[in-house]
C-alpha positions in Angstrom: -48.3 23.9 6.0 -50.5 24.2 8.9 -54.3 25.4 8.1 -54.4 26.4 11.9 -54.9 30.3 12.0 -52.3 32.3 14.0 -51.7 35.9 15.0 -48.8 37.7 16.3 -48.6 38.6 19.9 -46.2 41.5 21.3 -44.5 41.0 24.5 -41.1 42.3 26.0 -38.1 41.1 24.6 -37.3 39.4 28.0 -40.6 37.8 28.1 -40.1 36.1 24.8 -36.3 35.4 25.9 -38.0 33.6 28.8 -40.2 31.7 26.7 -37.7 30.4 24.2 -35.5 29.3 27.2 -38.6 27.3 28.7 -39.4 26.0 25.1 -35.6 24.7 24.8 -35.5 23.2 28.3 -38.7 21.3 27.6 -37.6 20.2 24.0 -40.8 22.0 22.8 -41.9 25.0 20.6 -42.6 28.6 22.0 -46.1 28.2 20.8 -46.4 25.0 23.0 -45.0 26.7 26.1 -47.6 29.8 25.9 -50.5 27.0 25.3 -49.6 25.2 28.5 -49.0 28.4 30.4 -52.4 29.4 29.5 -54.1 26.2 30.3 -52.3 26.2 33.7 -53.6 29.6 34.8 -56.8 28.8 33.6 -57.0 25.3 35.7 -55.5 27.2 38.7 -58.3 30.1 38.2 -60.9 27.5 38.2 -59.6 25.7 41.2 -59.2 29.1 43.1 -62.9 30.2 42.5 -63.9 26.5 43.7 -61.9 27.1 46.8 -63.8 30.8 47.4 -66.9 29.3 46.9 -66.3 26.6 49.3 -64.9 29.3 51.8 -68.0 31.2 51.6 -70.3 28.1 52.2 -72.1 28.6 55.6 -72.1 25.6 58.2 -75.3 24.3 57.0 -74.1 24.3 53.4 -70.8 22.6 54.3 -73.1 19.7 56.1 -74.9 19.2 52.9 -71.8 19.2 50.7 -70.4 16.9 52.6 -73.2 14.5 52.8 -73.7 14.9 49.0 -70.1 14.0 48.4 -70.2 11.2 50.6 -73.2 9.8 48.7 -71.5 10.4 45.4 -68.2 8.4 46.7 -70.6 5.4 48.0 -72.0 5.4 44.1 -68.6 5.3 42.8 -68.7 3.1 39.4 -65.4 1.8 40.0 -66.5 -0.8 42.6 -63.9 0.6 45.2 -65.3 1.1 48.6 -62.5 4.1 49.2 -60.8 1.8 52.0 
């Protein structure tokens, strides 16, 4: 028996059915479908905030960002020159 804590989440029947359908298609559990959906949503929200922050940069800040990125790229520990 699993020692992980769990709880009940009430969702509309249609959503429960869609989660079950996805679990079947993906050959996994409903719990894993929900966990993956939350991970993807979190990642997408994070990237959205990054894009918004970059969009808010002024011209000088963009230049500084690009210079820093170039410096970091040149210092890459993998020994590849990016070419």
